[in-house]
C-alpha positions in Angstrom: 130.2 113.5 -17.0 126.8 113.5 -15.6 126.2 115.3 -12.3 123.1 115.2 -10.1 122.2 118.5 -8.5 119.9 118.5 -5.5 118.1 121.7 -5.1 116.6 123.2 -2.0 113.0 123.8 -2.7 111.4 126.3 -0.5 107.6 126.0 -0.5 104.4 127.4 0.9 101.8 125.5 2.8 98.5 126.0 4.7 99.2 124.9 8.3 97.2 124.9 11.4 97.7 123.3 14.7 96.0 123.0 18.1 96.4 121.5 21.5 96.2 117.7 22.0 96.9 115.8 25.1 95.0 112.6 24.1 97.9 110.7 22.7 101.1 109.4 24.3 104.4 111.0 23.3 106.1 109.2 20.4 109.2 107.8 22.2 107.1 106.3 24.9 106.4 103.3 22.7 108.4 101.5 20.0 105.2 100.7 18.1 103.2 103.0 15.8 100.1 104.4 17.4 96.9 102.7 16.4 95.8 106.0 14.8 97.0 109.6 14.3 93.3 110.8 14.3 93.4 112.2 17.9 96.3 114.5 16.8 94.6 115.5 13.6 91.2 116.2 15.3 92.6 118.7 17.7 95.2 120.3 15.4 93.4 120.7 12.1 90.9 123.4 13.3 93.9 125.7 14.0 95.5 125.2 10.6 94.9 127.9 8.0 95.5 128.5 4.3 97.6 131.6 3.5 97.4 133.4 0.2 99.9 136.1 -0.5 99.9 138.4 -3.6 103.1 140.4 -4.4 101.7 142.9 -6.8 101.2 143.0 -10.6 103.9 143.1 -13.2 103.7 145.9 -15.7 101.6 145.0 -18.7 103.4 145.1 -22.1 100.6 143.9 -24.3 100.6 140.4 -25.7 98.1 137.9 -27.2 95.3 136.9 -24.8 95.4 133.2 -25.9 99.1 133.0 -25.5 98.8 134.5 -22.0 96.1 132.1 -21.1 98.2 129.2 -22.2 101.1 130.3 -20.1 98.8 130.6 -17.1 97.2 127.2 -17.2 99.7 125.0 -19.0 102.7 125.5 -16.7 104.4 128.4 -18.6 105.1 131.9 -17.4 102.0 133.7 -15.9 100.4 136.7 -17.6 102.4 139.9 -17.6 99.7 141.7 -15.8 99.0 139.0 -13.2 100.3 139.4 -9.7 102.8 136.9 -8.3 101.2 134.7 -5.7 102.3 132.3 -3.1 100.2 129.7 -1.2 101.2 128.5 2.2 100.2 127.4 5.6 100.0 128.9 9.1 98.9 128.0 12.5 97.0 130.0 15.1 98.8 130.6 18.4 96.3 133.0 20.1 92.5 133.1 20.2 92.6 136.8 19.0 94.2 135.9 15.7 98.0 135.8 15.8 99.2 133.3 13.2 102.7 131.9 12.6 104.0 131.1 9.1 107.2 131.2 7.0 108.7 134.5 6.0 109.1 133.3 2.4 105.4 132.7 2.2 104.5 136.4 2.7 107.7 138.0 1.4 107.0 141.3 -0.4 103.3 140.7 -0.1 100.9 143.5 -0.9 97.9 141.4 0.2 97.8 138.6 2.7 94.5 136.5 2.9 93.8 133.8 5.4 91.3 131.0 5.0 90.5 129.2 8.3 89.5 125.5 8.6 85.8 126.6 8.8 86.2 128.3 5.4 86.0 131.8 6.9 88.4 134.3 5.2 90.1 137.3 6.6 92.7 139.9 5.4 95.8 139.7 7.5 98.3 142.3 8.7 102.0 141.5 8.8 103.3 141.9 12.4 106.9 141.1 11.6 109.1 138.8 9.5 112.6 137.4 10.0 114.1 136.1 6.7 117.2 134.9 8.6 115.2 132.1 10.2 112.2 132.1 7.8 109.7 132.9 10.5 106.9 135.4 10.2 103.9 136.5 12.4 100.7 137.8 10.9 97.4 138.9 12.6 93.7 138.7 11.6 90.8 140.3 13.4 88.4 137.4 13.9 84.7 137.7 14.5 84.9 135.3 17.4 87.3 133.2 19.5 89.7 131.1 17.4 91.0 127.6 18.1 94.7 127.6 18.9 97.6 125.3 19.0 100.0 124.7 21.9 103.7 125.2 21.3 105.7 122.3 22.6 109.5 122.0 22.9 111.9 120.7 20.3 114.6 120.2 22.8 113.2 116.8 23.8 113.0 115.5 20.3 114.8 112.3 19.6 115.6 110.6 16.3 112.9 108.1 15.7 110.1 110.0 17.4 106.8 110.0 15.5 105.7 113.4 14.1 102.6 114.6 12.2 102.6 117.4 9.5 99.4 119.3 8.5 99.3 121.6 5.6 98.2 122.5 2.1 100.4 120.5 -0.3 99.6 121.5 -3.9 96.5 123.3 -2.6 95.0 120.2 -1.0 93.9 121.9 2.2 94.0 120.2 5.7 96.2 117.3 4.5 97.7 115.2 7.3 100.8 113.1 6.9 103.0 111.3 9.4 106.6 110.1 9.8 109.5 110.1 12.1 112.2 112.5 13.1 115.1 111.5 10.8 117.7 113.9 12.3 118.0 117.0 14.5 120.4 120.0 14.3 120.6 119.5 10.6 122.6 122.2 8.6 121.4 122.7 5.1 123.1 125.9 4.1 120.0 128.1 4.5 121.8 130.7 6.6 123.9 131.3 9.8 121.2 130.0 12.1 120.7 126.6 10.5 119.3 124.1 13.0 116.7 122.1 11.2 114.6 119.1 12.2 114.7 116.5 9.4 111.7 114.3 8.9 110.4 111.8 6.4 106.8 112.9 6.9 105.5 113.7 3.5 106.0 117.4 2.9 105.4 119.1 -0.5 105.2 122.5 -2.0 102.3 124.1 -0.2 103.3 122.8 3.3 105.5 125.8 4.1 104.5 127.5 7.4 102.5 124.5 8.5 103.1 122.8 11.9 105.1 119.7 12.6 103.5 118.1 15.7 104.4 115.5 18.3 101.8 112.9 19.4 100.7 115.2 22.2 99.4 117.5 19.5 102.1 120.2 20.3 103.9 122.1 17.6 107.6 121.1 17.7 108.5 122.6 14.3 107.5 124.8 11.4 107.7 123.1 8.0 110.0 125.1 5.8 111.9 123.2 3.1 112.5 120.0 1.2 115.3 118.5 -0.7 114.1 117.3 -4.1 115.2 116.9 -7.7 111.7 117.5 -9.0 110.1 119.8 -6.4 108.0 116.9 -4.9 108.4 114.9 -1.8 111.3 112.4 -1.6 111.1 111.7 2.1 113.5 114.5 3.1 111.8 117.5 4.7 113.0 120.1 7.1 111.3 122.1 9.9 112.4 125.0 12.0 112.6 123.9 15.6 109.9 125.5 17.7 112.4 126.5 20.4 114.2 128.7 17.9 111.0 129.9 16.4 109.5 130.8 19.7 112.2 133.3 20.5 111.7 134.9 17.1 107.9 135.0 17.5 108.1 136.7 20.9 110.3 139.4 19.5 108.1 139.9 16.4 105.0 140.2 18.6 106.6 142.7 21.0 108.8 144.7 18.6 107.8 143.8 15.1 111.4 142.9 14.3 114.2 140.7 15.7 117.2 142.2 17.5 120.3 140.0 17.7 123.5 140.1 19.6 126.8 140.6 17.6 130.5 140.2 18.4 132.0 141.2 15.1 133.9 138.0 14.3 133.9 135.7 11.3 134.2 132.1 12.4 134.8 128.8 10.6 134.7 125.1 11.3 137.7 123.5 12.9 138.4 120.6 10.7 140.7 117.7 11.5 143.5 119.1 9.4 143.2 122.6 10.9 143.1 121.1 14.4 146.4 119.3 13.7 147.9 122.5 12.3 146.8 124.4 15.5 148.3 121.7 17.7 145.1 120.1 18.9 144.5 116.3 19.1 140.9 116.6 17.8 138.7 119.2 16.2 136.7 121.3 18.7 135.6 124.9 19.2 134.9 127.7 16.7 137.9 129.1 14.9 138.0 132.9 14.5 139.0 133.6 10.9 138.6 137.4 11.1 137.9 140.2 13.5 136.1 143.3 12.4 138.1 146.4 13.1 136.6 148.5 15.8 134.0 145.9 16.6 133.0 144.4 20.0 135.3 141.4 19.7 138.4 143.5 18.9 137.7 145.9 21.8 137.3 142.9 24.0 140.7 141.4 23.0 139.6 138.6 20.7 142.1 137.9 17.9 142.2 136.1 14.6 143.3 132.5 15.2 141.7 132.3 18.6 139.6 129.1 19.1 136.4 129.8 21.1 135.7 126.9 23.4 133.2 128.4 25.8 130.6 131.2 25.6 128.6 132.3 28.6 129.2 129.0 30.3 128.2 126.9 27.3 130.8 124.6 25.8 131.4 125.5 22.1 132.0 122.1 20.5 131.9 123.4 16.9 131.1 126.4 14.9 127.6 125.3 13.9 125.5 126.7 16.8 127.8 129.5 17.9 126.0 132.2 15.9 122.8 131.3 17.6 124.3 131.6 21.0 125.6 135.1 20.2 122.4 136.1 18.5 120.4 135.2 21.6 122.6 137.3 23.9 120.9 140.5 25.1 122.3 143.6 23.4 124.3 145.7 25.8 125.2 142.8 28.1 128.7 141.5 28.6 129.6 137.9 27.5 132.3 135.8 29.0 134.3 134.1 26.3 136.9 131.5 26.8 139.4 130.9 24.0 142.5 128.8 23.2 145.4 131.0 22.0 148.7 129.3 21.1 147.6 126.4 23.2 146.8 128.5 26.3 143.3 129.2 27.7 142.3 132.8 28.1 139.1 134.3 29.5 137.8 137.5 28.0 134.8 139.8 28.5 133.1 141.2 25.4 130.4 143.8 25.3 127.7 142.5 23.0 126.4 144.9 20.4 123.4 144.8 18.1 123.8 142.9 14.8 123.9 145.7 12.1 121.5 145.6 9.3 123.1 144.5 6.0 123.8 147.4 3.7 121.9 147.1 0.4 124.3 146.4 -2.4 123.4 148.0 -5.7 125.2 146.9 -8.8 124.7 147.2 -12.5 122.8 144.3 -13.9 124.0 142.0 -16.7 121.8 140.1 -19.1 122.1 136.9 -17.0 120.5 138.8 -14.1 117.3 139.1 -16.1 117.3 135.4 -17.1 118.6 136.0 -20.6 121.3 134.5 -22.8 122.0 136.6 -25.9 124.2 136.5 -29.0 124.9 138.5 -32.1 122.7 137.0 -34.8 124.7 135.3 -37.6 123.3 133.4 -40.6 124.3 130.0 -39.0 122.6 130.9 -35.8 119.5 132.2 -37.6 119.2 128.9 -39.4 119.4 127.0 -36.1 116.7 129.2 -34.6 114.5 129.0 -37.6 114.9 132.7 -38.4 115.4 134.4 -41.7 119.2 134.1 -42.5 119.3 137.8 -43.7 118.1 139.1 -40.3 120.7 140.8 -38.1 120.8 142.1 -34.6 120.8 140.6 -31.1 119.0 137.4 -30.6 117.8 135.8 -27.3 119.1 132.3 -27.3 117.9 131.1 -23.9 115.3 132.3 -21.3 115.8 130.9 -17.8 112.6 129.4 -16.3 110.9 131.5 -13.5 113.2 134.4 -14.4 112.0 138.0 -14.8 112.3 137.5 -18.6 110.2 134.3 -18.5 107.5 135.9 -16.4 107.3 138.8 -18.9 106.8 136.4 -21.7 110.2 136.8 -23.4 111.0 133.8 -25.7 114.2 132.4 -27.3 114.4 133.7 -30.8 113.1 137.1 -29.9 115.3 139.9 -31.4 116.3 142.8 -29.2 115.9 146.1 -31.0 116.1 148.6 -28.1 117.4 148.4 -24.5 116.3 151.2 -22.1 115.2 153.3 -25.1 118.6 153.0 -26.9 118.7 151.3 -30.3 121.1 148.4 -30.2 122.3 146.0 -32.9 125.2 144.2 -31.2 125.8 142.5 -27.9 128.4 145.2 -27.0 125.9 148.0 -27.6 123.2 146.2 -25.6 125.5 145.7 -22.6 126.5 149.3 -22.7 122.8 150.3 -22.8 121.9 148.3 -19.7 125.1 149.1 -17.7 123.2 151.5 -15.5 120.1 149.3 -15.0 119.5 148.0 -11.4 115.9 147.1 -10.8 114.2 147.4 -14.1 114.9 147.0 -17.8 112.8 148.1 -20.8 113.3 146.1 -24.0 111.8 146.5 -27.5 111.5 143.0 -28.9 110.7 141.8 -32.4 109.0 138.5 -32.8 108.2 137.6 -36.4 106.9 140.7 -38.1 105.7 142.4 -35.0 107.5 144.4 -32.2 106.4 145.1 -28.6 107.9 146.6 -25.5 108.6 144.4 -22.5 109.4 145.7 -19.0 111.5 143.4 -16.8 111.8 143.8 -13.1 114.5 142.2 -11.0 113.6 141.1 -7.5 
């Protein structure tokens, strides 16, 4: 049975935006504007191209022509080449503060910014928030920079015209237009999902670029697309600027984001659950668990409570409740109204700071490195075009874009050593790598020659 898998493609894009008050707001007219040029003229000077390098992979030797082929014909890049991402950003202050996506500059050892006038600067990371995919960087310009005005995403309506500016596939200063297809869209990117969906053409390279209204104001940060192929299919997503603005302000002031925390796990109240809890319709956020000793437990919240109001805001569903809590000042007291066994109860909970997630270290398996392996049998050797008398561990599959693929590992390679231990069976190999967490050293045989390859897991 054939299944179609949509994948969320996160991409990078050069984006730049500036003020524009020359065009009427989209929903003031049912007709398309005669031209989007007024928006483009004021916004493009503030859009910039962001280049981020994440450091070099360890060299393990290799043939120069083979490495060249991988680089320029769509295969894995050279082992000694740094990983790169290209993206977009937009200038929000004349002294050089630039907003982009967190995934564009993630783990970057070098951030380079090219402005619309072709001037280039090294940038410093001010702060990054992976939970919302927002980052703030800073350059030291030689003069005053053009800026973009931040609007409000709260006033957006489905059907409003929007304009995207960015660097799709490296094509700098590209302008596309479309409409708002949906607001408040949840796409499974994290607990603070609240995306603007648009059919404006957005492609890899647009990440971090601005989504603008017809007043030339930024109302979103282009962040993701849904696609089978990685290209635009008319479904793009942007982070609402009202959400991003709160993150930007914290990053600028503190270099990080501090969020409120109650210590509860919530889930959606479905129609079946509502019926089981004795409600006539689904509403509220159902508490599935309460963390022992956390603020919620101390405040009297219980598993099975249904939160219907928080700080005076009606809680209609579980979708936006995490954002309400996250925006609550740490140390303040939140008024929470719940339904418990059909009765309303009002409770007061002291809001704590969301703890940093504890890093989880675990032993790696072969699949973590992008490898599928098997003991080499005569039949398998024949299928792979290897000598039938050869024995050992053979790599049968290498996952695209994996650590193994980037290091130049190929199906048909024979593993002779793993982390300096000689191995001849899959069992021996897995014993040898059991303690590996971040790196793995393999001795591979390809044809008559052997070479060491270092894999690093992100």
